[in-house]
N, C-alpha and C positions, 0 to 999 in steps of 0.2 A: 548872384545866381550860379549856379554849377553848371559847368561847361559838359558836354554828352559826354566826354571823355571820364572827365573827373566823377561823374554819376555813375558812370559803367565801373570805376574804378572804387567806386564805394558801395555800389551795390555786391561786387565782384568779393570785397573784404568782408561785407557781411555774410553772404554766402558760405563764403569759405570760415567762417567763426561758427555758421549755425553748423554747417557740417560737421566740423570738427566736434562740436559738442554731442552729437549723433554718433561719430565716430568712440569716442571716450566711454559712450555707453553703451553702445555696442562690444567695444573689447572688455569693458569690466562683465557683461553677462557671459563673452567666450570663457573669462578667466576663472569664473565661477564653475561655470560647464564643466571644463577639463578639471578642476579640481574634483568635482563629483564624479567624474569619470575614475580619475585616477583613484578616490576612495571604492569605488564598488569593485573597479580592479584588484586592489588588495583583498576587499573583502572578498571575492568570488576565487582568487588565488590560495587564500589560507583557507576556505569550506571544502577547493579541490584537495588541498595537502591533507586535508583532515580528513575526508571522504575517500582518498586513498591509501593512509592508511589502517581504517576503519573497513575497508572492503577487504583488505589482504588479511586479516585477522577474521572476518565474517567467511574470507573462503575457506579459510583452515578450519574452521567449527563445524561450515556444512559437511564436510568430507567426514569429518566424525560424526555427523548426525543422521545420514542419509542412512547407513543399518538400522536405524529404530522406526525409520519410513519404511523400509524395504521389506525389513521384518512384519511390522503391522501388517502389512498389503497384502504379505503373503499368506495369513490367513484369513482375510474372505477371500482370495482367490481360489484358497484349496477347499473351503467348505464350501465355495460356489452363492452365497448366501443372496437373496434377492427378497426385494419388497413386497408385500403385495401389491397387486393392481386393482383394487378398489378403492382407487383415491385415496393414498396412505398419505400421513401426515408429514410434512417435510421441513426440516430446520436446515437454514441456512445459515453457515458460519463465515463471516466477510474478515479475514485475516490481513489487515493493513496495521499504521502505526498514528502517532501524533503527529509525526514530522511532514513536510511536504518539499519543494524544490528539487525534485525526484522525478521530472517527467511526468510521465501516463502510469507508475506504476500503480498509485492509489486508485485514481479514476478509471481505469482500466477493468480492475473488479469490480467496481462500480458498476461499470457499465455495463459488464458480464450480465450481473445480477438485477440487472434493471430492464434489460433486453429481456431475459426469462423470463420474469415475472409477468411486463405487461403486456407480452403475447399471449397470457393465459386467459380465460375467463373470469376465475374465481381463484382469490389466493387466501382466504379465511383461512383455509389449512395448513399454512405458509409463517413458520416462526423464524424471525433475523434475531443474530446474536452480531453484535460489530465490536471485534477487537479493534481498539484505536480509534481514534477521535475521526480523521479522515473518512472514514467509512459512516458513520456518525452523520455528520454533517452533510451528505451527498444522499444518503438513501432515507434520510429522514423525510425531505421534502417530497417524496412518494409513497413509501410505505411505511407512515409513523406507527400505526395501526399495527404492525405487525413486528413493530423492535421490540422483544424482549429484555434485551439489555446492550448494557455499554462497557468495555472494558476502557480504560484511559492509563494512561501513562506508559504507552508502549513504544517503543522505538528509541528511548532518550541511550536506553544501556543496552547490548548486546542481550537477545534472550537466553533463557535460561530454562532448566527442565522445572524448576517448580513454578516459573511463569505459566509454563501451559500444564502442570497441574492445578493451580487456581483456574485456569479457564474450563477444564476439563470439569472440575469439580461444581464449576457455577451452570455449565450445561447440563448437568445431572442433575441439578438442584434445582432448574428453572420452573419447573412443574409440567413442563411441555414434552408430553407423551407423544415422541415422533417415531416413527416406524423408518424413516430414514432422513440422515443426516447428507450436507453435501458441505465440504471444508473449501474456498474458495481463495488461493495465493496465488503467488505467484513462483512460478517454476526456473530457477538458475540453468542458464545454458552458459553462456560466455559473458564477458565484459561490456556487450552489447548487445545480449539476445535474453530475454527473458519471456515467459507467454503464462497467461492467468490457464488455472489447469484446477480441476474438479477432483478432491477426492471423496469416496462416499464412504458415511460412515454408517452405522445402525445400532438400531433398540436390542436390549437383551431377548426380547420375544422374539425379533425377526430372526437374530441368528439362533436363535434355540429351535427353529423351525426349519432351519437348513438340513438339506437331505444328505449332505455328506459331514457334518459334524461329525458322526461316530467314528472316523477317520483318528481321532484324537480319544484317546483311553481315559475312562474315569474320570468325567467331567460330569459335577454336579452344581446345581445351581449356585451354591455362594461360589465355586471355585470360576463357573462363566463369568460371574458377575466381577470378579477380582481381578481379570485377566482382562474383559471389555474396558473395564478404569483406566488399567493401564494400557491397553493400546489404544485409548482414547487421546489420553496425554501424551503417548509415543508418536502420534500422527500429528497433533496438534504442533507439538516442540519441533519436529520435521519440517512442516509446511512454515513455523515461525522465522526456520532459521534458513531456508529457502527465499524465503519473503526478504529477509534482512540483509541477504547478499545481494539478492535483485534490486532493491532499494540504493544500497551503496555503490553498486557500480553504476545506476542508472542517475543517482547523484553527482558522480566526477563526472560521467559525463555530460552530464549536462553545463557544468560549472565550465568544463572544457569548451563544450560548444558557446557559451557565452563569452569568455575570452576571446576565441575568434572571430565573433560577429563585433566587436568590440574594437578591434584594432584596425 
C-alpha cells in the first residue's frame, strides 16, 4: 500500500504528465497561428506595395483625364439643361469594379443608390446599369427588376477611353429611353479622402429643348447626336479614372491599417 507522500508524488507526476501534453498541444496551435499570421502579413505587405504602385499611376492618369470631365460638364452648365418635371424616366449608372479589399469604396456607391430609391414610392420608371460586379451583387438583392445590364471585367487593368466608349455604347443601345441619367462614382480628393458623387447626363431630346442651346452655332440633329455620344463617353471615362484612383488609395490604406492592427 502506498504511503500518503508516495501517492501525492505519484498523482503529482500524473498531473505533470497530463499538463505537459496539453501544453504541447497549445504550443502546436500557437505555432500554426503564428505561421498563418506571418503569411497574412506577407500577403498584405505585397498587396500594399502593389496598390501603392497602382495608385501612383492612377493619380497621374487622373490628372490627364480631368479635362475630359470638366469640358463635358461645362456643356451642360452653359446650356442649362433640365429634365422634365412630370416624372421623367431616370437611368442610374453605378460605376464600381470587380475587385474588393478596398474599404467602403463600392459599398458607399451602392448604399447611396439604395437609400435614394428605397425612399421613393415608385421606381418603375428607373433603370439601373451596373458597371462592375461589386455593384451588381449588392443592388441585385433590392432592385433586380430595375437592372438593365451588368458590365464585368472592370478594375483588373486601368480604365481606358475605349472601355468608357463600350459602356456608353451599351447605354445608348439599351433601349431604355431616359430623360435624365445619373453617373454614381467616387470622386478622389486625397490619399485618405474620397466622396460618392453624382454627375447628371441627359438624352438628346432633353438637351434639344434647352433654352440656351442656341449659344452654339450650327447644331443640327446629327451634330448634336454625335457630340452627346462623345460627351457621354468622356464623362464615363472621367468617372472611371476618379473611381480607380479612389479604389487604389483605399486599398493601400486598408492594407496599411490591417498591418498596424496585427502588430
